[in-house]
C-alpha positions in Angstrom: 59.5 109.7 114.2 56.0 110.9 113.4 53.8 110.5 116.7 50.1 110.0 116.8 47.8 112.7 117.7 45.0 112.8 120.0 41.7 110.9 119.6 38.6 112.2 117.7 35.2 112.1 119.6 33.3 109.2 118.3 30.2 111.0 119.2 27.7 110.8 116.3 26.7 114.6 116.2 30.3 115.5 116.6 31.3 113.4 113.8 28.8 114.2 111.3 30.0 117.8 112.0 33.5 116.9 111.5 32.7 115.3 108.1 30.5 118.3 107.2 33.5 120.6 107.7 35.7 118.2 105.7 33.6 118.5 102.8 32.9 122.3 103.0 37.0 122.5 103.2 37.4 120.3 100.4 35.0 121.9 98.2 36.7 125.4 98.7 39.9 124.0 98.2 38.8 122.5 94.7 37.2 126.0 94.1 40.4 127.5 94.3 42.3 124.9 92.6 40.0 125.3 89.7 41.1 129.2 89.5 44.6 127.9 88.6 43.2 126.5 85.6 45.3 123.3 84.2 48.3 124.0 86.4 46.7 123.4 89.4 44.8 120.2 88.6 47.3 117.9 90.5 46.3 119.8 93.7 42.2 119.9 92.8 42.6 115.9 92.2 43.7 115.6 96.0 40.8 117.8 96.9 38.2 115.8 94.9 39.5 112.8 96.8 39.2 114.2 100.1 35.7 115.6 99.1 34.8 112.3 97.5 35.6 110.3 100.9 33.5 113.1 102.9 30.6 112.8 100.4 30.5 109.1 100.6 30.4 109.3 104.5 27.3 111.5 104.4 25.6 109.3 102.1 26.0 110.8 98.9 27.5 107.6 97.2 26.7 108.5 93.5 28.1 112.0 93.8 31.1 110.5 95.5 31.7 108.4 92.8 31.2 111.2 90.0 33.7 113.1 92.1 36.6 110.4 92.2 36.1 109.9 88.4 36.7 113.8 88.4 39.8 113.4 90.4 40.9 110.8 88.3 40.7 112.7 85.1 42.5 115.6 86.6 45.3 113.5 87.4 45.5 112.8 84.0 45.6 116.4 82.9 42.4 116.0 80.7 41.2 119.5 80.1 37.5 119.7 79.7 37.2 118.0 83.1 37.6 121.6 84.3 34.4 122.6 83.2 32.4 119.8 84.7 34.2 120.5 87.8 33.2 124.0 88.1 29.4 123.2 87.2 29.3 120.8 90.0 30.4 123.1 92.4 27.3 124.8 93.3 25.4 121.5 93.0 27.7 119.6 95.7 27.5 122.8 98.1 23.5 122.6 97.7 23.8 118.9 98.8 26.0 119.7 101.7 23.6 122.3 102.9 20.7 120.0 102.5 22.2 117.2 104.5 22.9 119.9 107.2 19.2 120.3 107.4 18.6 116.5 107.6 17.5 116.0 104.0 19.2 113.1 102.4 17.9 111.9 99.1 17.4 108.2 98.5 19.5 106.6 95.9 17.1 106.8 93.3 16.9 110.6 93.7 20.6 110.9 93.7 20.9 109.0 90.3 18.6 111.5 89.0 20.5 114.4 89.8 23.9 113.2 89.3 23.5 110.9 86.2 23.4 113.9 83.5 26.8 114.9 85.3 28.2 111.4 84.6 27.1 111.4 81.2 28.5 114.8 80.5 31.8 113.8 82.0 32.1 110.4 79.8 31.2 112.5 76.8 34.1 114.9 77.3 36.6 112.5 78.4 35.9 110.6 75.2 36.4 113.9 73.2 39.6 114.6 74.6 40.7 111.1 73.9 39.4 110.7 70.3 42.8 109.1 69.2 42.4 106.3 71.7 39.7 104.2 70.2 38.0 102.7 73.5 40.2 104.7 76.2 38.8 104.1 79.6 40.6 106.2 82.2 37.8 105.2 84.8 38.0 101.9 86.3 35.1 100.0 84.3 32.7 97.7 85.9 32.9 94.0 84.8 29.8 92.4 82.7 28.0 89.4 83.8 30.0 87.2 80.8 33.1 88.0 82.6 31.9 87.0 85.9 30.4 83.2 85.3 31.1 80.4 83.4 35.2 80.0 83.7 37.2 78.3 86.6 38.6 81.8 87.3 36.5 84.6 86.4 39.2 86.9 87.0 41.3 85.6 84.4 38.6 85.8 81.9 37.8 89.3 82.8 41.7 90.4 82.7 41.8 88.4 79.5 38.8 90.5 77.9 39.9 93.4 79.4 43.7 93.6 78.9 43.6 92.9 75.3 41.8 96.3 74.8 44.4 98.2 77.1 47.4 96.8 75.6 45.8 97.7 72.2 45.0 101.1 73.6 48.8 101.5 74.8 50.0 100.8 71.6 48.0 103.1 69.9 48.9 105.9 72.4 52.9 104.9 71.9 52.7 106.1 68.4 52.7 109.8 69.5 55.2 111.9 71.8 54.2 114.7 74.2 53.6 114.9 77.8 50.0 114.2 78.1 50.4 111.1 75.8 52.9 109.8 78.5 50.2 110.1 81.4 47.5 108.4 79.1 50.0 105.8 78.6 50.9 105.3 82.0 47.1 105.4 82.8 46.4 102.7 80.9 49.4 100.3 82.2 48.2 101.2 85.6 44.8 100.0 84.9 46.3 96.9 83.6 48.0 96.2 86.7 44.4 96.9 88.5 42.6 94.3 86.5 45.6 91.8 87.1 44.5 91.8 90.5 41.5 89.8 89.4 43.3 86.7 88.8 42.7 84.6 91.9 40.2 87.0 93.4 36.9 85.9 95.0 33.8 87.8 95.7 33.0 89.5 98.7 29.4 88.0 98.5 30.8 84.3 99.8 31.4 86.0 103.0 27.7 87.6 103.2 25.4 85.4 101.2 22.1 86.7 102.3 23.6 90.3 101.1 25.0 88.9 97.6 22.6 91.2 95.9 23.9 94.0 97.0 27.5 92.9 96.9 27.4 92.5 93.3 31.1 93.0 91.7 33.2 93.1 94.8 36.1 91.1 94.5 39.2 90.9 96.9 42.4 88.5 97.4 41.4 84.8 98.9 44.1 85.7 101.4 42.6 88.4 102.4 39.0 87.2 102.5 40.3 84.7 105.2 42.0 87.3 107.2 38.8 89.3 107.3 36.6 86.1 108.2 36.0 87.5 111.7 33.6 90.1 110.1 31.3 87.2 109.1 29.7 86.7 112.7 29.4 90.5 113.2 27.7 90.7 109.9 25.2 88.1 110.6 23.7 90.6 113.1 23.3 93.4 110.5 20.1 94.4 109.2 21.5 94.9 105.9 24.6 95.3 104.1 25.5 97.3 101.2 29.2 97.5 99.6 30.8 99.2 96.7 34.5 99.1 95.5 36.4 102.1 94.4 40.1 102.7 93.6 40.9 99.0 94.7 39.1 100.0 98.2 36.2 98.6 99.4 33.3 100.7 101.5 30.8 98.5 103.2 27.9 100.2 105.0 26.3 98.0 107.9 23.0 98.9 109.5 23.5 97.2 112.4 21.8 98.7 115.4 22.5 95.3 117.7 26.1 95.6 117.5 27.7 96.5 120.7 30.9 98.5 121.4 32.6 95.4 122.3 31.7 94.3 118.7 33.0 97.5 117.5 36.4 97.4 119.2 36.6 93.8 117.9 35.8 94.7 114.0 38.2 97.7 114.6 41.3 95.4 115.7 40.3 92.9 112.7 40.3 96.1 110.0 43.7 97.4 111.5 45.4 94.3 110.7 44.8 94.7 107.0 44.9 98.4 106.4 41.4 99.5 107.1 39.0 101.1 109.5 35.5 101.4 111.0 33.6 104.3 111.6 29.9 105.1 113.2 27.3 106.4 110.8 23.8 107.5 111.3 22.5 104.6 110.2 25.4 102.1 111.6 28.5 101.5 110.5 30.8 101.9 107.6 34.0 99.6 107.1 36.9 100.4 104.6 39.9 98.6 103.6 41.7 97.3 100.3 40.7 94.7 97.8 44.4 93.6 98.1 47.2 93.7 100.2 49.7 93.3 97.2 48.3 96.3 95.6 46.3 99.0 96.8 45.2 102.8 96.8 48.1 104.7 98.6 48.2 108.3 99.8 52.0 109.2 99.4 53.7 112.3 101.4 56.8 113.6 102.1 58.4 114.0 105.7 62.1 114.9 106.3 63.1 114.4 102.8 61.8 110.8 103.0 58.9 109.3 100.8 56.0 107.5 102.6 52.8 106.3 101.9 49.6 105.5 103.9 46.6 103.1 102.6 43.8 104.9 101.4 41.8 102.5 103.5 42.9 104.5 106.5 42.8 107.8 105.2 40.4 110.2 106.8 41.4 113.8 105.6 44.6 116.1 105.1 44.3 119.7 106.8 46.6 122.0 105.2 48.2 124.2 108.0 49.4 127.9 107.6 52.6 128.8 105.8 54.4 129.6 109.0 53.8 126.4 110.8 56.9 124.9 109.4 55.4 122.0 107.9 52.6 121.5 104.9 49.8 119.9 106.8 48.3 117.3 109.1 47.7 113.9 107.5 44.5 112.4 109.5 44.4 108.6 109.5 42.3 105.8 111.3 43.6 102.6 111.8 40.6 100.4 113.3 39.1 102.6 115.4 42.2 104.5 116.5 42.9 108.1 114.9 46.4 109.3 114.4 47.5 112.9 113.1 50.9 112.8 111.2 52.6 116.1 110.1 54.0 116.0 106.9 56.0 118.3 104.8 53.8 117.7 101.4 51.1 115.5 100.2 51.4 114.1 96.9 48.7 112.8 94.4 46.9 109.5 95.3 47.9 106.6 93.3 47.8 102.7 93.2 51.2 101.0 94.0 52.4 97.6 94.6 53.6 96.9 97.9 56.5 94.7 99.1 57.9 93.2 102.3 61.3 95.0 103.7 64.2 92.3 103.4 65.2 90.9 106.9 68.3 92.7 108.1 67.0 96.2 106.6 66.7 99.0 108.8 63.5 100.8 108.7 61.8 103.5 110.6 59.5 102.6 113.4 56.0 101.9 112.3 57.0 100.7 108.4 55.8 97.6 107.9 56.8 97.4 104.0 57.5 99.4 101.1 55.8 100.7 97.7 56.3 101.3 94.4 55.0 103.9 92.4 54.6 104.1 88.4 58.0 105.5 87.9 59.6 103.0 90.5 59.9 105.2 93.2 60.2 103.6 96.4 58.3 104.8 99.6 57.9 103.4 103.1 54.6 102.0 103.9 53.1 103.1 107.2 51.0 100.0 107.5 49.9 96.8 109.5 52.6 94.4 110.4 
């Protein structure tokens, strides 16, 4: 079975240098993929996912969200997204250089820079999907009416959104071509994602003093119970902010008073829910899924077997030279523990349903469950017990 690699230094300077290198490497990989046009969009999507994660850690959350949206459009095979991605290359490159010089723009400045590109992406996606009356490939935000006034806000949100998604799926089903199949799959996948909202609770319940910074962040009630130890640690934080992308929650804490022992205990808590914690220039970043029954997965092949790791523990994929005998190294982080896995091939990220392995069934070491992708393929899940 695959063995853990060595630990990465937690020194802040070293960590930021590594993240900078990750961002630059992902940006270069995206540039190379774009040169291959539509044939290399799946590979480009993978580089976008890596780039989005690095930009988010560097504090460029708006850009990270935009790049994540570009990744989804590439996965769908939307042709116009290539032009947007090309236009973003030099701007993202300059943003990375600015951060290397210690120039991190505030949220308002970031929005001013990236908002035109967000609008352009939306226009192009709409043009590509003109026959789909309200097709939304990017996970939409819930509006206020969906969150209040019902016994179960998630049920109302699913009802309002689900009706439109099913209608769009019926419209798509009238045509028969490869791109339509991908769009149909995206609509049904989005419907599955929205179905998670039934019975979920707001993260703001745990951190009421930061509720205004935790708007529209939902997770399973059972998962909220499992991360309840974070409540006391969060009380020591000066500020807490969070965002939810692709069924994954990203929380940033400004918490200089937290000790190393606190850091270790938070890591142990997140390790049990397929998440991790890292130090940032301002404090800490906590990453974990919004559900343990359906989550964002990073699939890969190893010795002709399909595996997945949770996106909440994904750090980076490092391609290796052709003569290395394997495709590259998948870098994961469970809690505060780093693990490097040599894999034969990385596959595009995907939201998958997770199931327990029945008793008596043999499974490789480290496998805690199995996951199913949109086509019904089974993957071994390297996750928490």
